[in-house]
Each structure stands twice: as structure tokens, then as C-alpha cells.
N, C-alpha and C positions, 0 to 999 in steps of 0.2 A: 526600547522596542518601537518599531515603526508601526503606526496605526493609521487607519482610514476612518473617516466619519461618514455615515450615511444618514440623511434626514429626509423625511417625506411627509407631505400633507396631501389630502385628497382633493381639495378644491382651491381655486384661486382666492377665495375669501379667507382661507387659513394661512398661517404664517409659521415657518419652521425655524425662525430665528431663535426662539426660546430653546428648542432642541439643540441647536448648534452651540449656543452659549454654554449650556450645561455640559455638553460632551467635550467641548474645548477645555473647560475648567477641570473636568475629570482627567483628561489627558495630561494637563499641566500638573495636577496634584500627584498623578501616578508616575510622572517622569517619562511619559510616552511622547514620541515625536509624531506630530500629525503630518503625514505625507500628502494627503489629498482629502478634500471635502466633496462629497457627492450629495446634491440636494435637488429635489424635484417636487412638482405639484402634479400628482397623478394618482388615480385610484390604485389601492393595493391589490385589487382583484385582477389587474391587468397582468398579462404574461410578461416575462422578463424582456422579451423582444420589443414590447410596447412601452417600456420604461427606460428611456435613454440613459439616465444616470446610473441606474442599477446595472444596465448592460455594460456601461463604461467601467463601473467598479469591478464587475466580474472579469472583464478583459484585463484590467490592471492587476487583479488577483492572480490571473494566470501568468502574468509577467513578474509576479512576486514582488510587487512594489511595497507591500506591507505584510505584517504578520497577524494583525488583528483588526476587526471591524467593530467600531463603536456605533451602537444604535440607541435611540431613545427608548424604544419598546419593540418587542418582537413583531408586533403587527405592522411596524414600519417597513419591514422586509417583505411581508406578504400576508394577505388575509386568507388566501386559500391554502389549504394544507399541501396541495400538489406543488404550488409555486414555492412555498416556504421550504419544503423538503428538498426540492431541486437545488435551491440556493445553498441550503445548509450542507447538503451532501457534496456539492462541488467545492465549497469552501473547506469542508472537512478533508476531502481528497487532496486539496492543495496545502493542507496543514495550516490553514488560517482559522483562527478562533474568532468568536463573536462575543462581545460584551453588551448585554442589554441593561441600560442604566435604570430604567423604571423598575425592572424586576430584580436587579442586582444579580444577574446570572452571567457566568463566564463559562463558555464551552470548553475552556482549557482544562476544566475539571470534569470527571465522569458525572458527578451529580448535576453540575451545571448543564452539561449536554443533554441529560435526560429531562430536566425541567424545561429547557428551551423547547424541546419537541412537544412536551405537554402543553406549553403555552400556545404553540402553533395550532394544536387541536382545539383549544378553547377559542382562539381567534376565529377559526373557521366556523365553530359552533355559533359564536356571536353573529357572524355574518349570515348564517343560515336563518337564525331567529329573526334578524332584521328583515330578511327577504319575506319570511312568512308573515310578519306583521304588515309589511307593505301590501302583500296580496290581500290580506283581510281588510285593510283600510280601503283599497281600491274596490273590493266587492261591496263593502258597506256604502261607499260613496255612490256606486252604481244603483244600489237599492234605494238611495235617497233621490235618485234621478239625475245625479251629476253625469254629464256627458264627457267622454274622452275622445280625443282625435279632432279632426277637422270639423268645422261648422258645416251643417248641411247646406246645400245649394237651395236658395229660396225660389219660390215660384216666380217672383219678379225677375230674378237673375236668369232663370231658365227661359222665360219669355223673351228677355232682351237678347240672350245668346241666339235663340232661333230667329228673331227678327233681324239681328245684325247679319247673320250668316245668309239669310234669305236675300238681304239687300247687298250682298257681295263683300262684306267685311272679311278680312283675313283672320285666321285663328289668332295670330299675334295681336292684332288690333282688338279682337273680342276679349282676349285675356287681359289686356291692358285696361280696357274700358270697364269691364265688368268686375275686374279684380279677382279672377279665378285662374286656376292652372289649365294648361292645355288638355290634360287628362279629363278635367271636368267638362271642358267644351266638347271634346270628342265623345264623352259619355252622354251628354245631353243630345248631341246630334245623331248618335247611332240608333 
């Protein structure tokens, strides 16, 4: 059987080599021929169009280069239910199965297909919980006085901007000297 491997990590600090090693080993033990490996460092919440390797894999799937896709875990394909369902449905329509190593689920079986969709639901749930925790953390930080965003323009900077402009300095010169953006300069001068 011809298979493709898809591996993904979310940040540049992470490494997908462990995923690739395990999936190659699985293919070898199963007697599957690895046709192509797709690996990328990008958030799983991104749309397919923003994930070059997933996009390339889906194109190759349409060309019928392989019969099955091996992934480390369902959340590697997508963390949002919408994206995951789109990928799963397109692969299903193309009669290409997915094998998730971590969950030991193979969509070539009815039970595997059902479990795979449940895992997608749980991945989206986990992502939602993470966002809620982040919102709570930001709110608590603000209550403790933590400021977010750009630092406010100091009175000394405001005075220097006005003085320099009054003495004929260009906006670009003021920005460079005071180390502020043009919008800040325009805001002070308006």
C-alpha cells in the first residue's frame, strides 16, 4: 500500500522528527511504501490554504499518489473541527484513509472513522478551553496592573516632539530621534 506521512508542530521551538521516525517505522513494520513526507511548523488552527504542506498533500491526494495518510495524532491535521472535517471529508471522498498513530485509529474501518471524528471534537474542545484560560489570565494580569500594548508616550517625548517640529525637523527625523512611530508624532502634533 502506498502511504503518505504528515507531521506538524506549532512553533519553531518544536521538532517533528520524533513523529516522522515513529511513522516511518510503522510503515516499514506494516509493509507500506512511503511515497511522500509532508512536514511543517505551523499552527493547527490555520486554514488549509495557510498550511503549505497540508495544501500540497491534499493536491497530491487528488492526484491519487497514495492510499493512506499516516499522522502522529488527529490534532496534527487540525485543531478546529471545521478544518478537520474538511480534510477528512475530502480524503474520504477520494477514498484515502487516515491512520492516527497515537490513537491507533484507522479510518478504513467504520469504528475507526467514528472515533477519528470524536477525536476531532475533543481537539476543538481542548483548543476552546485553552483560549478561555488565556482570556482569564489576561484579565487577571490587567487587574494586577500589567499593561498590554505599546508603552505610553512620556511627557519628555511629547515635549521633544513639539520642540523639534517647531524648529523645523521632519517627521522622519523626529521619529528617529525620539524613537516613536509616525502615528505617535502625528497624534502629538494634532
